[in-house]
Every structure is written in structure tokens, then in C-alpha cells.
C-alpha positions in Angstrom: 0.0 0.0 0.0 1.4 3.4 -1.1 1.6 5.9 1.7 1.0 9.5 0.6 3.7 11.3 2.5 2.8 14.9 3.4 -1.0 14.3 3.0 -3.0 15.5 6.0 -4.1 12.6 8.3 -7.3 14.2 9.3 -9.4 17.4 9.4 -8.0 19.8 11.8 -9.9 19.8 15.1 -12.1 16.8 14.3 -12.1 13.0 14.1 -12.7 12.9 10.4 -9.7 10.9 9.1 -8.3 11.3 5.6 -5.7 8.5 5.6 -5.2 5.1 7.2 -2.1 4.0 8.9 -1.8 0.4 7.7 -3.5 -2.0 5.3 -6.6 -3.7 6.6 -5.7 -7.3 7.4 -9.4 -8.4 7.2 -9.7 -7.2 3.6 -9.6 -3.9 1.7 -12.6 -1.6 2.2 -14.0 -1.0 -1.2 -14.8 2.5 -2.5 -18.5 3.0 -3.2 -20.5 6.0 -4.3 -22.3 7.4 -1.2 -25.4 9.5 -1.7 -25.1 13.0 -0.4 -28.4 14.4 0.8 -29.3 18.1 1.3 -29.7 17.8 5.0 -26.1 16.6 5.7 -24.5 18.3 8.6 -22.3 21.3 7.9 -19.3 19.6 9.5 -19.7 16.7 7.1 -19.7 19.0 4.1 -16.7 20.8 5.6 -14.8 17.5 5.9 -15.6 16.7 2.2 -14.4 20.2 1.2 -11.2 19.9 3.2 -10.5 16.4 1.8 -11.0 17.7 -1.7 -8.8 20.7 -1.1 -6.1 18.3 0.2 -6.4 16.1 -2.8 -6.2 19.1 -5.2 -3.2 20.5 -3.3 -1.4 17.2 -3.2 -2.2 15.8 -6.7 -3.8 18.5 -8.8 -5.5 17.1 -11.9 -3.0 14.2 -12.2 -4.1 10.6 -11.6 -3.1 9.2 -8.2 -3.0 5.8 -6.5 -5.6 5.2 -3.8 -2.9 4.0 -1.4 -3.5 4.9 2.2 -6.4 7.4 1.5 -9.5 6.6 3.5 -12.1 4.7 1.5 -15.0 6.1 3.5 -13.9 9.7 2.9 -13.2 8.9 -0.8 -16.6 7.3 -1.1 -18.4 10.7 -0.3 -16.7 12.2 -3.4 -16.4 9.1 -5.7 -18.3 9.2 -8.9 -18.6 13.0 -8.8 -15.6 15.1 -7.8 -13.2 12.0 -7.7 -13.4 9.6 -10.6 -11.8 6.3 -11.6 -9.0 6.3 -14.1 -8.7 2.5 -14.4 -11.0 0.6 -16.7 -12.2 -1.7 -15.3 -12.0 -0.1 -11.9 -11.3 -2.3 -8.9 -12.9 -0.5 -5.9 -11.1 -2.9 -3.4 -7.5 -2.3 -4.5 -5.0 0.0 -2.9 -3.4 0.3 -6.4 -6.5 1.7 -8.1 -6.0 5.0 -9.9 -8.2 8.0 -9.3 -8.2 11.6 -10.3 -10.0 14.8 -9.3 -12.6 15.9 -11.9 -11.7 19.6 -11.8 -14.8 21.0 -13.4 -17.2 19.1 -11.2 -15.1 19.7 -8.1 -15.0 23.4 -8.7 -18.7 23.7 -9.1 -19.4 21.6 -6.0 -16.8 23.0 -3.7 -15.4 26.3 -5.1 -13.7 27.3 -1.9 -11.6 24.1 -1.9 -9.6 25.7 -4.6 -9.0 29.1 -3.0 -6.9 28.4 0.2 -4.7 25.4 0.9 -3.7 26.6 4.4 -7.3 26.7 5.7 -7.5 22.9 5.6 -4.1 22.0 7.0 -4.2 19.3 9.6 -3.2 20.3 13.2 -1.4 17.0 13.8 1.1 17.5 11.0 1.4 15.4 7.9 0.7 11.8 8.3 4.0 10.0 7.8 2.5 6.6 8.0 4.2 5.8 11.2 1.8 5.2 14.0 1.2 3.7 17.3 0.0 0.1 17.4 
């Protein structure tokens, strides 16, 4: 599993995680498209926006490997702002390639493209080294 060095581990001041520390020994959590309803909490929308801002800051429009990015957080954006590059796409692979669909992402979360510093994690970049 590729570890994205320098990618924020979580949303600052919250428990919304953006990365995982190690591969799941019980099996890889697949990425699925989650439906976003209008009545979602503001903090949930902020987590999506911060995660998208981190993806854009780290990868831009280039394809990236799923690696240690959290499947749950990716699932909220998958099929809209984040799309599969692989054909056929394997949702349960750490090596699957994804990319940010810039036009959709800019229309859904325009402020995610304005300030990178607003979404910085307060626990520093996740270096993949963690406590057991």
C-alpha cells in the first residue's frame, strides 16, 4: 500500500480521518459512491471540502493511486468530484488509480480551490508511522 507522505491525516480539530495508517488485514474496504443528501451536517460538508482541497493541493489534476487514502472519505466524493482512471476499476484495490474531476469539483466545492492553508491538519502530515 502506497503511503502518501505529506498528505494530512485528518481534518483539523475533528475526528474525520483522511488517511489510514496500515492496510486492513481483514480485507480492503471498497470505494463505493455514497449518496449525499441536502440535510447533511455542515461539519460533514466541511470534511468533504477539506479532503477535496487536500487532494487538489497534493495531486492536482494528475491521476493518483488510492494507497492509504481513507475509503470512507473517498466514497463521499467518488463518482462526482473524484473519478476512476482505471477501466475496469477495482474498488477494493490500494493500487486503483483515481483523479479529481476539476470541473465538477470546482462547481461543487469552489472554496476548496482558494486556500490550501485553511485545511491543514493540526497534527502535521501523516508520515504513515503510527502507534499500534
